[in-house]
C-alpha positions as CSV (number, residue, x, y, z in Angstrom):
1,M,-3.0,21.5,14.5
2,R,-5.9,19.5,13.1
3,A,-8.2,22.5,13.4
4,A,-5.7,24.6,11.4
5,L,-5.5,22.0,8.7
6,L,-9.3,21.8,8.5
7,A,-9.6,25.6,8.4
8,A,-7.1,25.7,5.5
9,A,-8.9,23.0,3.6
10,L,-12.2,24.8,4.0
11,A,-10.7,28.1,3.0
12,A,-9.2,26.5,-0.1
13,C,-12.5,25.0,-1.0
14,A,-14.2,28.3,-0.7
15,A,-11.6,30.0,-2.8
16,S,-11.7,27.3,-5.5
17,G,-14.6,28.8,-7.4
18,V,-17.3,26.2,-6.8
19,A,-19.6,27.9,-9.3
20,D,-17.1,27.1,-12.2
21,D,-18.6,24.5,-14.5
22,T,-15.3,23.1,-15.9
23,D,-14.2,19.6,-14.9
24,P,-11.7,19.6,-12.1
25,I,-9.9,16.8,-13.9
26,P,-10.2,17.5,-17.7
27,A,-11.5,14.8,-20.0
28,G,-8.7,13.3,-22.1
29,R,-6.0,14.3,-19.6
30,P,-3.0,12.1,-20.0
31,P,-1.5,10.3,-16.9
32,E,-0.2,12.9,-14.5
33,W,3.2,12.2,-12.9
34,S,4.0,13.5,-9.5
35,L,6.8,14.0,-7.0
36,A,6.2,14.8,-3.3
37,A,8.5,15.0,-0.4
38,G,8.0,16.0,3.2
39,Y,8.8,15.6,6.9
40,G,6.8,13.9,9.6
41,F,6.7,12.4,13.0
42,S,5.2,9.3,14.6
43,F,2.2,9.4,17.0
44,K,0.8,6.7,19.3
45,V,-2.5,5.0,18.5
46,N,-2.1,1.5,20.0
47,G,0.7,1.9,22.6
48,G,4.3,1.4,21.8
49,R,7.1,3.8,22.6
50,A,8.3,5.1,19.2
51,D,9.1,8.8,18.9
52,E,10.2,8.7,15.2
53,H,10.9,11.5,12.8
54,L,11.0,10.7,9.1
55,V,11.5,12.1,5.6
56,L,9.1,10.7,3.1
57,F,9.5,10.7,-0.7
58,E,6.5,9.7,-2.9
59,P,6.8,9.5,-6.7
60,G,3.6,8.7,-8.4
61,V,1.3,8.6,-11.4
62,S,-2.5,9.2,-11.5
63,F,-5.1,8.3,-14.1
64,R,-8.4,10.1,-14.6
65,L,-11.4,7.8,-13.8
66,G,-14.0,10.6,-13.8
67,R,-14.4,14.4,-13.6
68,R,-13.4,14.3,-9.9
69,L,-11.9,10.8,-9.3
70,E,-8.3,9.6,-10.0
71,Y,-6.6,6.2,-9.7
72,V,-3.2,6.8,-8.0
73,V,-0.1,4.6,-7.8
74,E,2.8,5.7,-5.7
75,G,6.3,4.6,-4.6
76,H,7.0,4.9,-0.9
77,F,10.5,5.8,0.3
78,A,10.8,6.8,4.0
79,G,14.0,7.4,6.0
80,Y,13.7,7.3,9.8
81,F,16.2,9.1,12.2
82,S,16.3,7.3,15.6
83,P,16.9,4.5,15.3
84,S,17.9,5.1,11.8
85,G,16.0,2.9,9.3
86,Y,13.9,2.8,6.2
87,M,10.6,1.7,4.7
88,L,10.5,1.0,1.0
89,G,7.3,0.1,-0.7
90,V,4.6,0.6,-3.3
91,V,1.1,1.8,-2.9
92,P,-0.7,0.4,-6.0
93,I,-4.2,0.9,-4.7
94,G,-5.0,4.6,-4.4
95,L,-7.9,6.9,-5.1
96,R,-7.9,10.7,-5.0
97,Y,-11.2,12.7,-5.0
98,S,-11.1,16.4,-6.0
99,I,-13.5,18.8,-4.3
100,G,-14.8,22.0,-6.0
101,N,-13.4,23.6,-9.2
102,G,-10.9,26.3,-10.1
103,R,-7.2,27.0,-9.8
104,L,-7.1,25.8,-6.2
105,L,-8.5,22.2,-5.9
106,P,-8.8,20.6,-2.5
107,Y,-8.7,16.8,-2.4
108,V,-8.8,13.7,-0.2
109,M,-6.9,10.5,-0.9
110,L,-6.7,6.9,0.3
111,G,-4.1,4.3,-0.5
112,A,-3.0,0.8,0.4
113,G,0.1,-1.1,-0.4
114,A,3.1,-3.1,1.0
115,G,6.7,-2.7,1.7
116,W,9.9,-3.7,3.4
117,T,11.5,-2.2,6.5
118,D,14.5,-2.6,8.8
119,L,12.7,-0.9,11.8
120,T,12.1,-4.2,13.6
121,A,13.8,-2.9,16.8
122,L,10.7,-0.8,17.4
123,D,7.8,-2.1,19.5
124,E,5.4,-1.1,16.8
125,I,7.1,-3.1,14.0
126,S,7.5,-6.9,14.5
127,R,8.5,-8.1,11.0
128,R,10.3,-6.8,7.9
129,F,7.4,-7.2,5.4
130,N,4.5,-4.8,6.3
131,F,1.5,-3.3,4.8
132,L,1.0,0.4,4.2
133,L,-2.3,2.4,4.6
134,Q,-2.4,6.1,3.8
135,G,-5.0,8.8,4.1
136,A,-4.5,12.4,3.0
137,V,-6.1,15.8,2.6
138,G,-4.5,18.4,0.4
139,V,-4.8,21.2,-2.1
140,R,-3.6,21.3,-5.7
141,G,-2.7,24.7,-7.2
142,A,-2.7,24.9,-11.0
143,L,0.2,26.5,-12.8
144,P,-0.2,28.1,-16.2
145,N,1.7,25.4,-18.1
146,G,-0.6,22.5,-17.1
147,Q,1.5,21.6,-14.2
148,A,0.6,22.0,-10.5
149,W,2.0,22.3,-7.0
150,T,0.5,20.4,-4.0
151,L,0.4,20.8,-0.3
152,E,-0.7,17.8,1.7
153,W,-1.1,16.3,5.2
154,R,-0.9,12.6,5.2
155,W,-1.5,9.9,7.8
156,D,0.9,7.0,7.1
157,H,0.3,3.7,8.8
158,I,2.7,0.7,8.7
159,S,1.8,-2.7,10.2
160,N,1.8,-6.4,9.6
161,A,-2.0,-6.6,9.4
162,G,-2.1,-9.1,12.3
163,T,0.2,-11.7,10.6
164,V,2.6,-11.6,13.6
165,D,2.0,-10.6,17.2
166,P,2.3,-7.9,18.4
167,N,0.8,-5.8,15.7
168,L,0.8,-2.2,17.1
169,G,1.7,-0.5,13.9
170,L,3.7,2.7,13.3
171,N,1.6,5.8,12.6
172,A,3.0,9.0,11.3
173,S,1.8,12.5,10.5
174,V,3.6,13.8,7.4
175,F,3.5,17.2,5.7
176,L,4.3,17.0,1.9
177,L,5.1,19.5,-0.7
178,G,4.7,18.2,-4.3
179,W,4.8,18.9,-8.0
180,R,2.6,17.4,-10.7
181,F,3.5,17.3,-14.3
């Protein structure tokens, strides 16, 4: 699975027209709003027994910091299936770096924030208030009207940052489809 994602990212990078001299993020671009939604599943890093599946909804806004770098703020709305539960939060510290140029624009993203959950029955979650860490790789496809679609793989980590023991954390692999406008 990881090899397929890496191959897709490399192919998108090769197809993105690296020889193009235009800025990947045009100067003077207004804030770009986004909506992304997807499906994911938990995976074990530090033990625990969770086998969660989730739906993730991430509204956001990004601001140009440079020709390749954006500051990103996102909401975080996740619904879990068994046991049923939620994680609501905000990710106010985010950076997205675009690679290459052209209509297909690969990117990497990192984000940090906090939120509230009712998943305390899981071994991995030991309190209601938790922190969020996210890392992502994706591709942005430009549309003729200045909008864009996105396809992204995201690692989503929820934990209490060691404020209460145990602190195993809940990790999820999420595939998101998005629209930027």
